[in-house]
C-alpha positions in Angstrom: -8.3 -26.2 6.6 -7.3 -25.7 3.1 -3.9 -27.5 3.5 -4.5 -29.3 6.9 -0.5 -30.3 6.8 0.6 -27.3 6.9 -1.5 -25.9 9.9 -0.4 -29.2 11.9 3.4 -28.0 10.8 2.4 -24.6 12.5 0.7 -26.0 15.6 3.9 -28.7 16.1 6.1 -26.0 15.6 4.1 -23.1 18.3 3.7 -25.9 20.8 7.2 -26.7 20.9 8.2 -23.4 21.1 6.1 -22.1 23.4 6.1 -25.0 25.7 9.6 -25.2 25.9 10.5 -25.1 29.6 13.6 -22.4 30.8 16.0 -25.0 33.0 17.0 -21.1 34.7 13.4 -19.8 34.8 11.2 -22.7 35.5 8.9 -20.9 33.0 7.4 -21.8 29.4 7.8 -19.2 26.6 4.4 -18.8 26.9 4.4 -17.5 30.7 7.4 -15.8 30.0 6.4 -12.0 31.1 9.0 -11.1 29.1 7.4 -11.8 25.8 5.1 -8.7 25.1 2.9 -9.6 21.6 2.7 -12.2 19.6 2.5 -12.1 15.9 1.6 -15.8 14.3 2.7 -15.1 10.8 5.2 -12.4 10.1 4.4 -11.0 6.9 1.1 -13.3 6.3 -0.9 -11.4 4.0 -3.0 -13.7 2.0 -4.8 -11.8 -0.6 -1.4 -10.4 -1.6 0.6 -13.0 -1.1 -1.9 -16.1 -2.7 -2.6 -13.3 -6.1 1.1 -12.3 -6.5 3.7 -13.6 -4.1 3.6 -18.0 -3.1 4.5 -20.8 -5.2 2.9 -22.1 -8.7 1.9 -25.7 -6.5 0.0 -23.0 -3.9 -1.8 -21.2 -6.5 -2.9 -24.3 -7.7 -4.3 -25.8 -4.5 -6.6 -22.8 -3.9 -7.8 -22.6 -7.3 -8.3 -26.2 -7.0 -10.3 -25.8 -4.2 -12.2 -23.2 -5.5 -13.6 -25.0 -8.1 -14.8 -27.6 -5.8 -16.9 -25.1 -3.9 -18.0 -23.1 -6.0 -18.4 -25.2 -9.7 -18.9 -23.1 -12.7 -17.7 -19.8 -11.5 -14.4 -20.3 -13.4 -14.1 -17.9 -16.3 -11.2 -18.8 -19.2 -9.5 -21.3 -16.6 -9.9 -18.4 -13.6 -11.7 -17.9 -11.0 -13.9 -15.0 -10.6 -12.0 -12.7 -9.3 -14.5 -11.0 -6.8 -15.4 -14.5 -5.7 -12.1 -15.2 -5.6 -11.1 -13.0 -2.8 -14.0 -13.9 -0.7 -13.2 -17.2 -1.0 -9.7 -16.3 0.1 -11.2 -14.7 3.0 -13.0 -16.9 4.4 -10.3 -19.2 4.3 -7.8 -17.2 6.7 -10.5 -16.1 8.9 -11.2 -20.1 9.9 -7.3 -20.6 10.0 -6.9 -17.5 12.0 -9.8 -18.2 14.1 -8.5 -21.7 14.8 -5.0 -20.9 15.6 -5.6 -18.1 18.0 -7.9 -20.7 20.2 -4.7 -23.2 19.7 -2.7 -20.8 21.2 -4.5 -19.7 23.6 -4.8 -23.7 24.7 -1.0 -23.5 25.2 -1.2 -20.8 27.8 -0.9 -17.6 25.6 -1.8 -14.9 27.0 -0.6 -12.1 25.4 -1.8 -10.3 22.2 -2.4 -11.6 19.2 -2.1 -10.4 15.6 -1.2 -11.0 11.9 -0.9 -9.6 8.7 1.5 -6.5 9.4 2.5 -6.6 5.4 0.9 -4.7 2.8 -1.2 -1.5 3.7 -4.6 -2.5 2.2 -8.2 -1.3 3.2 -9.8 -4.8 2.8 -7.7 -5.7 5.5 -9.2 -3.9 8.3 -12.2 -7.0 8.5 -9.7 -9.2 9.4 -7.6 -7.6 11.6 -10.8 -6.7 14.0 -10.1 -10.1 14.7 -6.9 -9.5 16.2 -5.9 -7.9 19.8 -4.0 -5.3 18.3 -2.9 -4.1 14.8 0.5 -4.2 13.7 2.5 -3.3 10.7 6.1 -3.0 8.4 6.9 -0.1 6.3 10.5 0.6 4.9 11.9 3.2 2.7 13.7 3.5 -0.1 14.4 -0.4 0.9 16.1 -2.1 -1.7 15.4 -3.8 -4.9 17.7 -6.4 -6.5 18.2 -6.6 -10.0 20.3 -9.7 -9.9 19.6 -11.6 -7.1 17.6 -11.7 -3.9 19.2 -10.6 -1.0 22.7 -10.1 -2.7 24.7 -6.9 -4.2 23.7 -5.0 -6.2 21.2 -3.4 -4.9 19.1 -0.7 -5.8 17.9 2.2 -4.4 16.4 5.6 -5.1 18.0 7.8 -2.5 15.2 11.0 -2.5 14.3 12.5 0.2 11.1 11.9 2.2 10.0 15.2 2.4 10.2 15.1 -1.4 7.8 11.9 -1.5 5.0 13.5 0.7 6.1 11.9 4.1 4.9 8.0 2.2 6.4 6.9 5.8 4.6 6.8 7.8 1.6 8.3 6.1 0.9 5.0 4.1 0.4 3.0 7.1 -1.4 5.6 9.3 -5.1 4.6 8.0 -4.5 1.0 8.7 -4.8 1.4 12.6 -7.7 0.5 14.1 -8.7 3.4 16.7 -10.3 0.7 18.9 -7.0 -1.5 19.3 -3.0 -0.4 20.3 -1.0 0.2 17.0 2.1 -1.2 16.8 5.2 -0.7 14.2 7.5 -3.9 14.7 9.3 -2.7 11.7 10.7 0.0 10.0 13.7 2.0 8.6 15.0 4.5 5.8 17.5 2.1 3.9 20.2 2.5 1.4 23.1 4.9 1.6 21.0 8.0 0.7 21.9 11.6 1.1 18.7 11.9 3.1 18.2 9.1 5.5 18.9 11.6 8.9 15.1 12.7 7.8 13.8 9.6 8.3 13.4 8.5 12.3 12.8 12.2 13.2 10.2 12.3 11.2 8.6 9.0 11.6 8.6 8.9 15.6 7.3 12.6 15.6 4.3 11.8 13.2 3.9 8.3 15.3 3.5 10.3 18.8 1.0 12.7 16.9 -0.6 9.7 16.0 -0.7 8.0 19.6 0.7 4.9 18.2 1.5 2.3 20.9 5.2 1.0 19.8 8.1 1.4 17.2 10.9 -0.9 16.7 13.6 -0.4 13.9 14.9 -3.0 11.7 17.5 -3.4 12.7 20.1 -2.8 15.0 22.5 -5.2 13.7 22.8 -8.1 11.5 26.9 -8.0 11.9 29.6 -5.7 12.7 31.6 -6.8 9.7 29.4 -5.9 6.7 26.5 -3.8 8.3 24.6 -3.4 5.1 21.4 -0.9 4.5 19.6 -1.6 7.4 21.8 -1.8 10.9 21.7 1.1 13.1 25.0 0.0 15.2 27.6 1.8 13.3 25.5 4.0 11.3 25.9 7.6 13.2 23.4 9.3 11.2 20.8 6.6 12.2 21.9 6.8 16.0 22.4 10.4 16.5 18.7 10.5 14.8 17.6 8.1 17.4 17.9 10.8 19.8 15.8 13.6 18.3 12.9 10.1 17.8 13.2 8.5 22.2 12.1 12.4 23.0 9.5 12.9 20.5 8.2 9.6 21.0 9.4 7.9 24.0 9.3 11.5 26.2 6.6 11.9 24.2 7.7 15.5 23.4 5.5 15.6 21.1 1.5 16.2 21.9 -1.2 13.6 20.1 -3.8 15.1 18.4 -7.2 15.3 19.9 -8.8 15.6 16.7 -9.0 12.5 14.6 -10.3 12.2 10.7 -11.8 8.1 10.4 -11.5 6.1 7.2 -14.6 4.2 6.9 -13.7 1.1 5.0 -15.9 -1.6 4.2 -16.8 -4.7 6.1 -16.9 -6.4 2.5 -13.6 -7.5 2.4 -13.2 -9.0 -0.9 -14.8 -6.1 -3.1 -12.6 -3.3 -5.1 -9.7 -4.7 -3.4 -7.1 -2.3 -3.0 -3.5 -2.9 -1.9 -2.9 1.0 -0.7 -5.2 3.7 0.5 -5.7 6.3 -1.3 -2.5 9.3 -0.9 -5.3 11.7 0.6 -6.1 9.1 3.3 -2.5 8.9 4.5 -1.8 12.6 4.5 -4.4 13.1 7.3 -1.7 11.9 9.7 0.2 14.4 8.8 -2.4 17.1 10.6 -4.9 14.7 12.9 -5.1 10.9 14.4 -6.5 8.7 11.8 -7.0 5.2 11.2 -10.0 2.7 9.8 -13.2 2.0 11.4 -15.4 -1.1 9.4 -18.7 0.4 8.6 -22.4 -0.7 10.0 -24.5 1.2 8.5 -26.5 3.1 11.7 -24.0 0.8 14.7 -20.9 2.3 13.5 -19.2 4.5 16.3 -17.2 7.2 15.7 -14.0 7.5 17.3 -13.8 10.7 19.9 -12.6 14.0 18.7 -14.0 13.2 14.7 -14.1 16.0 13.4 -15.0 14.6 9.8 -15.1 11.4 8.2 -13.7 10.1 5.1 -16.0 8.0 3.4 -13.7 5.1 1.4 -17.0 2.4 1.8 -18.6 2.7 -1.2 -22.0 2.5 1.3 -21.7 5.3 2.1 -24.0 8.5 0.6 -24.8 12.1 1.7 -22.3 14.4 2.9 -23.3 14.6 6.4 -23.6 11.4 8.9 -24.8 12.2 12.1 -23.4 15.6 12.4 -20.1 14.5 10.9 -19.0 16.4 7.3 -18.4 13.3 4.8 -15.2 13.4 3.0 -14.1 11.8 -0.4 -10.9 11.2 -2.0 -10.1 14.9 -2.0 -6.9 15.6 -3.9 -3.5 16.5 -2.8 -3.0 19.9 -3.3 -1.4 21.6 -0.6 2.1 22.3 -0.4 2.7 22.4 3.5 0.8 20.6 6.3 0.3 22.2 10.1 -0.2 19.6 12.4 -3.3 20.8 14.5 -1.2 20.5 17.7 1.1 23.3 16.2 4.1 21.5 16.7 4.4 19.5 13.3 5.1 21.1 10.1 5.9 20.2 6.5 6.6 22.2 3.2 6.9 19.5 0.4 7.9 22.0 -2.2 10.5 23.4 -0.5 11.4 19.9 1.6 11.4 21.1 4.8 10.1 20.0 8.2 10.1 21.5 11.5 8.9 19.7 14.8 9.1 22.3 18.0 7.7 21.5 21.2 9.0 22.6 24.7 11.8 20.3 25.1 13.1 19.5 22.1 12.9 21.0 18.2 14.7 19.1 15.2 14.9 21.8 11.6 15.4 19.3 8.4 16.4 21.3 5.4 18.0 21.2 2.3 21.3 23.1 1.1 20.7 26.8 0.7 17.6 27.1 3.2 17.3 28.9 6.4 14.3 27.4 8.9 13.7 28.8 12.2 11.9 26.9 15.4 11.0 28.0 18.6 14.7 28.6 19.8 16.6 27.4 17.3 17.1 28.7 13.7 19.4 27.2 10.8 21.2 28.8 7.7 22.1 25.7 5.7 25.0 26.6 4.1 26.3 23.0 2.7 25.1 19.7 2.1 21.3 18.6 3.4 20.9 18.3 7.6 19.0 17.5 10.7 19.1 19.6 13.1 18.3 19.7 16.7 18.1 20.6 19.9 17.1 18.3 22.7 16.9 19.4 27.0 18.5 16.7 28.6 17.5 17.4 32.0 13.6 17.1 31.1 13.3 21.0 31.6 11.8 23.2 29.1 14.2 24.6 26.6 14.9 28.0 27.8 15.2 27.3 31.2 17.3 23.9 30.7 21.1 23.7 32.0 22.3 21.2 29.5 21.1 20.9 25.8 22.2 18.4 23.3 22.5 19.9 19.9 22.4 17.8 16.5 24.0 18.6 13.5 23.0 15.3 11.3 24.7 15.2 7.6 25.2 11.6 6.0 28.2 9.2 6.5 29.2 6.5 4.1 31.8 3.6 4.7 35.1 4.1 3.0 35.2 1.7 -0.1 31.1 2.1 -0.6 31.0 1.5 -4.5 28.0 2.7 -6.7 27.4 2.3 -10.7 28.3 5.0 -12.1 24.6 6.1 -12.8 21.9 6.0 -10.5 22.2 4.8 -7.0 23.2 1.1 -7.1 25.5 -0.6 -4.7 27.7 -2.9 -5.6 30.3 -3.5 -2.7 29.5 -1.8 0.9 33.0 -1.3 1.6 34.9 -2.1 4.9 37.1 0.9 5.2 36.6 3.5 8.3 33.3 5.9 8.5 33.6 8.7 6.5 31.7 12.0 7.5 30.3 14.2 4.9 31.2 18.1 5.2 28.2 19.7 6.4 28.2 23.7 7.5 25.6 25.4 8.4 24.7 28.5 11.0 23.5 28.0 14.0 21.3 30.4 16.5 19.8 29.6 20.0 17.6 32.0 21.3 18.4 31.4 25.3 18.5 33.5 28.3 22.1 34.8 29.4 24.5 32.8 31.7 27.9 31.6 31.4 27.0 29.2 28.3 29.8 26.9 27.3 29.7 24.5 23.7 31.6 21.5 23.5 32.0 19.3 19.7 31.0 15.7 20.6 32.0 12.9 19.0 29.6 9.7 18.3 30.2 8.4 22.2 29.5 11.9 23.7 32.8 12.6 24.7 34.2 16.0 24.6 35.9 16.9 21.6 36.8 20.3 22.1 35.3 23.8 23.6 33.8 25.8 20.3 33.9 29.9 20.3 30.3 31.3 20.1 29.3 34.7 19.4 26.4 36.4 22.0 24.2 38.8 21.1 21.9 39.9 23.6 19.7 36.4 24.3 21.3 34.4 21.4 24.3 32.4 20.8 25.5 31.8 17.4 28.1 29.0 16.1 29.4 27.4 12.9 28.3 23.8 13.1 31.2 22.1 10.8 31.5 18.5 10.4 35.0 18.7 10.0 36.3 22.1 12.0 37.6 20.7 14.7 39.9 17.9 15.9 37.6 15.0 14.8 34.1 15.0 13.0 31.6 16.3 15.2 27.4 16.1 14.4 27.1 17.0 17.9 27.5 19.0 20.6 26.6 20.1 24.5 25.9 23.2 25.5 26.0 23.6 29.6 25.4 26.4 31.9 25.5 26.1 35.5 22.5 25.3 37.1 20.1 28.1 38.4 
């Protein structure tokens, strides 16, 4: 090992943690059935860290060992870049194999992984060593103008739709088709006006991709000052989670049958890219995608492959085994529909629509109108995420109990921003303040004795809401300030048939 004392320390820590016996259950953590999976070191990505993110002393240690193994391959006091990346890759592979063997020797039987940070195609060959692939992705992660992880914090506050759904598209190609894929950290950070877009969109495309697990970071650090990530007292995140849960956990959004794999080179040290091309990520908006490591005639294409995206320079020709080959097409489209017909995004107008038999969501800016299957929204004031969910698991027209959502923005009293840009100087400590949002909601539902109630964020009914009935359509005004208390959720019920 390059730094043996570090490896010994990690092994000792792992032994102490995983073999400690719980006096109440009699089990070690390695034996504990609640332990689902294990990432050995969090956000351990050597290519990125050694070249950019570690201390000067660690970099010097790597350079010294490189010079010892490859005499005469320094150029101007610096290692040959391509050979240095090969050296880093070799050191990493030796470390991972040794550490995985050690953990198995402790009795660990759960799936193992690492390198859940940086969406680089060069990491695919390393991820072939893992039992599953894991990733992290944050949209509008804070930047620290003065001191890391302290105020002030800077955000861009943009719409993820306007950014061509970089989240989740950026990490979609990093999945390997022959093993599970999880996202153990993701969030749409900060107090921006568009964060209501985040979780419903992320979960919808995760379901389209047939990913295996999503874990938002975080539920709560503290209730006294939740900051830019916590969901515990953020109605925007908590209400959006209702849509995310039915799209992903209830599997309302169908997985795509077709796929376009991205073929990457097994030579991880060559032509290093920190990110996949944007066009590779956007494949995830219409079909399944992920990486395959290119090994010529031995390469196996996933079931449902309709095209092959050639990122590996070894691939030549326009067709391989009867499959058309793509090479970094330009992103010229302004709209993308999923192959299932359930998801649709319009980048130009900043619209998103998910329409499934048991749930729908419409995301739209002020001044736009958008329709789904049964839901139409004319948005009069403030960007919003609108949704309808059948709470009895029936198709929406047959349901007797519907949750209707009108999610705007919420900020804490006392939140202080600098006069220019979205730089937070104080997150505030007062009550939560709901932004005024107004939209006309129309639901195409069969005639019945429907009743509509505004809800608070706990689900308690605030008031019965009048609505207009025109044949098979119900229309009402969703106004966050029209009732006895702020309302961004409604319950629409009728007697069960």
